[in-house]
C-alpha positions in Angstrom: 54.1 72.6 139.8 50.7 74.2 139.3 47.2 73.1 140.0 44.9 73.8 137.1 41.3 73.1 136.4 40.3 72.1 132.8 36.7 72.4 131.8 35.2 70.9 128.6 31.9 70.3 127.0 31.9 68.7 123.6 29.5 68.2 120.7 27.6 65.5 122.6 26.3 68.3 124.9 25.9 65.8 127.8 27.5 68.0 130.4 30.7 69.7 131.6 33.8 67.5 132.2 36.0 69.0 134.9 39.5 67.9 135.7 41.6 69.1 138.5 45.3 68.4 137.8 48.8 69.0 138.9 51.0 70.1 136.1 54.8 70.4 135.9 57.4 70.6 133.2 56.9 72.4 129.9 56.6 70.2 126.8 58.5 66.9 126.3 59.0 66.8 130.1 55.4 67.6 130.7 53.9 65.7 133.6 50.2 65.7 134.6 48.6 64.1 137.7 44.8 63.9 137.8 43.6 64.8 141.3 39.9 64.8 140.6 37.5 64.4 137.7 33.8 64.8 137.5 31.1 65.4 134.9 28.3 67.9 135.7 25.1 67.6 133.7 23.5 70.6 132.1 20.1 71.5 133.5 17.5 70.0 131.2 16.2 73.4 129.9 19.7 74.7 129.2 20.6 71.5 127.3 17.4 71.9 125.2 18.4 75.4 124.3 21.9 74.4 123.3 20.6 71.5 121.2 18.2 73.9 119.4 20.9 76.5 118.8 23.4 73.9 117.5 20.6 72.6 115.3 20.3 76.0 113.6 17.6 77.7 115.7 17.6 81.5 115.5 18.0 83.7 118.5 18.4 87.4 119.1 21.6 89.0 120.3 20.0 89.4 123.7 19.1 85.8 123.9 22.7 84.8 122.8 24.1 87.0 125.6 21.8 85.3 128.2 22.8 81.9 126.9 26.5 82.9 127.1 26.1 84.0 130.7 24.1 80.9 131.7 26.8 78.6 130.3 29.5 80.6 132.1 27.6 80.2 135.4 27.4 76.4 134.9 31.2 76.2 134.1 32.0 78.4 137.1 29.9 76.1 139.3 31.7 73.1 137.9 35.1 74.7 138.7 34.0 75.4 142.3 32.5 71.9 142.8 35.6 70.1 141.6 37.5 71.9 144.4 35.0 71.0 147.1 37.2 68.4 148.7 39.7 71.2 149.6 42.3 71.0 146.8 42.4 74.5 145.3 43.5 75.6 141.8 45.4 78.7 140.7 44.3 78.6 137.1 41.3 77.5 135.0 41.3 76.5 131.3 37.7 76.6 130.0 36.9 75.4 126.5 33.3 76.5 126.8 30.5 75.1 124.7 30.8 75.1 120.9 27.6 76.2 119.3 29.0 76.9 115.8 32.1 75.7 113.9 32.9 76.7 110.3 36.2 75.4 108.8 38.1 77.8 106.6 37.1 77.7 102.9 38.4 79.3 99.7 41.3 81.0 101.3 39.2 82.8 104.0 39.4 82.3 107.7 37.2 79.9 109.6 35.1 80.7 112.5 34.3 78.9 115.8 32.0 80.1 118.6 32.3 78.8 122.2 29.9 80.2 124.7 30.7 80.6 128.4 32.9 83.7 128.7 36.0 83.4 130.6 35.8 86.8 132.2 32.6 85.8 134.0 34.1 82.5 135.2 37.2 84.3 136.6 34.9 86.8 138.4 32.7 84.0 139.8 35.5 81.7 141.0 38.2 84.2 141.9 40.6 82.2 139.7 42.4 83.5 136.6 40.7 81.9 133.6 41.9 81.2 130.0 39.2 80.7 127.4 38.5 81.1 123.7 41.3 78.7 122.7 40.4 78.2 119.1 40.5 81.8 117.9 44.3 82.1 117.8 44.8 79.1 115.6 41.9 80.2 113.3 43.4 83.7 112.9 46.6 82.0 111.8 44.7 80.2 109.0 44.1 77.0 110.9 41.0 74.9 111.4 40.9 75.6 115.1 40.7 71.9 115.6 41.9 69.4 116.8 43.7 71.2 119.6 44.7 68.2 121.7 47.4 66.9 119.4 50.4 68.8 121.0 49.4 67.4 124.4 49.1 63.9 122.9 52.7 64.3 121.6 54.0 65.2 125.1 52.0 62.6 127.1 51.3 59.7 124.8 54.2 59.3 122.3 55.9 55.9 122.5 59.7 55.5 122.2 59.5 52.5 119.8 56.3 52.5 117.8 53.6 54.6 116.3 50.1 55.3 117.8 46.8 56.8 116.9 45.0 58.5 119.7 41.4 58.3 118.7 38.9 60.5 120.6 35.2 59.5 120.1 33.1 62.3 121.4 30.2 63.7 119.5 32.7 64.0 116.6 35.7 61.8 116.2 39.2 63.1 115.9 42.7 61.5 115.8 46.3 62.3 116.5 48.9 60.2 114.7 52.1 59.9 116.7 55.2 58.5 115.1 57.8 57.2 117.6 58.7 59.8 120.2 60.2 62.9 118.6 63.8 63.8 119.1 64.6 66.7 121.5 64.0 70.0 119.7 61.7 68.4 117.1 58.4 68.5 119.0 55.6 67.2 116.7 57.8 66.1 113.8 55.6 63.8 111.6 52.5 64.2 113.8 49.2 64.5 112.0 45.6 64.9 113.2 42.2 65.8 112.0 38.5 65.1 112.6 37.4 61.7 111.3 33.7 62.4 111.1 30.7 61.5 113.3 31.5 59.9 116.7 28.6 59.5 119.0 26.5 62.4 117.6 24.4 60.5 115.1 23.9 57.5 117.5 22.8 59.8 120.3 20.3 61.7 118.1 18.9 58.4 116.7 18.5 56.9 120.2 16.6 60.0 121.3 14.3 59.9 118.3 13.7 56.1 118.3 13.1 56.0 122.1 10.7 59.0 122.0 13.0 61.0 124.2 13.2 58.4 127.0 16.9 57.7 126.3 19.7 60.1 125.4 22.3 57.5 124.4 22.8 53.7 123.9 24.6 52.6 127.0 27.5 50.4 126.0 25.9 50.0 122.6 23.6 47.3 123.9 20.7 48.3 121.7 22.8 48.5 118.5 24.4 45.2 119.3 21.1 43.4 118.8 20.9 44.6 115.2 22.8 43.9 112.0 24.6 46.7 110.1 23.7 47.3 106.5 27.0 47.4 104.8 25.5 48.7 101.5 24.2 51.8 103.4 27.6 52.3 105.1 29.4 52.2 101.7 26.9 54.8 100.4 27.4 57.1 103.4 31.2 56.9 103.1 30.9 58.5 99.7 30.2 61.8 101.6 32.8 64.4 100.4 34.1 64.9 104.0 35.5 61.4 104.1 37.4 62.1 100.9 38.6 65.5 101.9 42.4 65.4 102.8 43.5 66.9 106.1 43.7 69.4 107.7 39.9 69.2 108.2 37.4 69.6 111.0 33.7 69.3 111.3 30.8 69.4 113.8 27.0 69.2 114.2 26.7 71.7 111.3 27.5 68.9 108.9 26.8 65.7 110.9 23.7 66.7 112.9 19.9 66.3 112.8 19.5 67.0 109.1 22.2 64.5 108.2 20.6 61.9 110.4 17.2 62.4 108.8 18.9 61.9 105.4 20.4 58.6 106.7 17.0 57.5 108.0 15.4 58.3 104.7 18.1 56.3 102.8 17.5 53.3 105.1 13.8 52.9 104.4 14.4 50.9 101.2 16.4 48.3 103.2 13.6 47.6 105.8 15.9 48.1 108.8 14.7 47.6 112.3 15.5 50.3 114.9 18.4 48.1 116.2 19.6 47.6 112.6 19.7 51.3 112.1 21.7 51.9 115.2 24.1 49.1 114.3 24.5 50.7 110.8 25.2 54.1 112.3 27.8 52.5 114.7 29.4 50.9 111.7 29.6 54.2 110.0 31.6 55.7 112.9 34.0 52.7 113.0 34.4 52.5 109.3 35.0 56.2 108.9 37.8 56.1 111.5 39.6 53.2 109.7 39.0 54.7 106.3 40.6 57.9 107.4 43.6 56.0 108.6 43.9 54.0 105.4 43.5 57.1 103.1 45.6 59.7 104.9 48.1 58.2 107.3 51.7 57.4 106.0 51.1 53.9 107.4 48.7 52.2 109.8 49.6 52.7 113.4 51.1 50.0 115.6 48.3 50.5 118.1 45.2 52.7 118.7 44.3 54.4 122.0 40.7 55.3 122.5 39.3 58.1 124.7 36.1 60.0 125.1 32.6 58.7 125.6 32.8 56.3 122.7 35.5 54.3 124.7 32.6 53.0 126.8 30.6 51.7 123.9 31.4 48.0 123.9 29.7 47.3 120.6 31.5 50.2 118.9 34.8 49.0 120.2 34.1 45.5 118.9 33.3 46.8 115.4 36.4 49.1 115.4 38.6 46.2 116.5 37.2 44.0 113.8 38.0 46.6 111.1 41.5 47.3 112.5 42.3 43.6 112.4 45.5 42.7 114.2 46.2 46.3 115.4 45.7 46.4 119.2 42.9 48.6 120.4 43.4 50.0 123.9 42.1 53.0 125.9 44.3 55.8 127.2 43.4 54.6 130.7 45.6 51.6 129.9 48.6 53.8 129.3 48.1 56.1 132.3 45.8 59.0 131.0 42.2 59.2 131.8 40.0 58.3 128.8 37.0 60.1 130.4 38.8 63.4 131.3 41.5 63.5 128.7 39.9 66.4 126.8 39.4 68.4 130.0 43.0 67.7 131.0 44.1 69.0 127.6 42.5 72.4 128.2 44.1 72.6 131.6 47.4 72.0 129.9 46.6 74.6 127.2 45.9 77.2 129.9 49.1 76.3 131.7 51.0 76.7 128.4 49.2 80.0 127.6 50.4 81.5 131.0 53.9 80.5 130.1 53.7 81.7 126.5 54.2 78.2 125.0 52.4 77.6 121.7 49.4 75.2 122.0 48.6 74.3 118.4 50.4 72.1 115.9 50.4 73.6 112.4 50.9 70.2 110.9 47.5 69.2 112.4 45.4 72.4 112.2 46.9 73.9 109.0 47.8 77.1 110.8 50.6 79.2 109.3 52.5 79.1 112.7 52.5 77.8 116.2 50.9 80.3 118.6 49.9 80.4 122.2 46.2 79.7 122.5 43.5 81.4 124.6 42.6 84.7 126.2 43.6 85.3 129.8 41.1 86.9 132.2 42.5 87.9 135.6 40.4 87.4 138.7 39.4 90.0 141.3 41.2 89.6 144.7 38.0 88.1 146.1 35.4 86.4 144.0 31.8 87.6 144.0 29.0 85.3 143.0 27.5 85.7 139.5 24.2 87.5 139.6 22.8 85.0 137.0 20.2 82.6 138.3 21.0 79.0 137.5 
């Protein structure tokens, strides 16, 4: 058994999710026990910098290096804070903060950049750290995403029926799980890909419509007072990404501020209120998820398990359930895996697997040519020294 910290910050840029877990087993016998979980918000200035960079702002190499170190310092502090109760870890898996993601095109390799270098985290915490998880899959010709599917197979497969595990972070992604694989056939029939926007357009719209006083629509209460414009949703679903067959991945580069402004411009002819616009963007997220299922899955799943920040959006869940019809919509909490910290737990597991030399990707999901161990290992000094970066 090993105690591992998983650190994750997604495309919503709302902070660092930290999970301290006990892990045992290898793959099909994998067992994970969440000991502690917390989310640590970014300092306001750092979040503004990240939003600008993810929005395409230019910066020098020196500025990039400073941002890389600042993020590493925040991730290191999160790792130290999650151990404050006295339970210590022997390994860290740090996803870092994605600031650029380019899927492979025309036979070339993709590219994905996560800031928050693992070497600095290992130095600051005194704990060996695994980071840069996406590079290995991308080098093997994969999308570098989604990377959680192999963990989903081990922790969430059902012995009798199929499931979709649907994460709704800034971007949505799914893992389709047939009934539990036979021994020696890990991942047989499993599929997964990014479904499109999750919370990202909603969050950006709320920030704009509220004049910056709100960063998200808590539980979807604002959107719930509006009426979705179905004609607009049908128009938006004509976007080529929704017709692109998997494997596929996306990010703020495609569904970000520029896309939102195009959506707002298209909505003007319909005379939508602010609440109507939010309801329509919510409908886009829900409809895109179900459309992906209908177009690309071998069959609709027997049930859907939600995780990520979107699992707290009551209105979004209502709309998704309406579009799913009789298919039960649950959260991963209801089957024993934290919906809030599932992604952080996944990177703890990937670090654990990396140390054991176990592959972390599923080629059927990412499109990689082979299954490979993921992440770069940075050993720690015998005694940690504080980072010299001011926070």
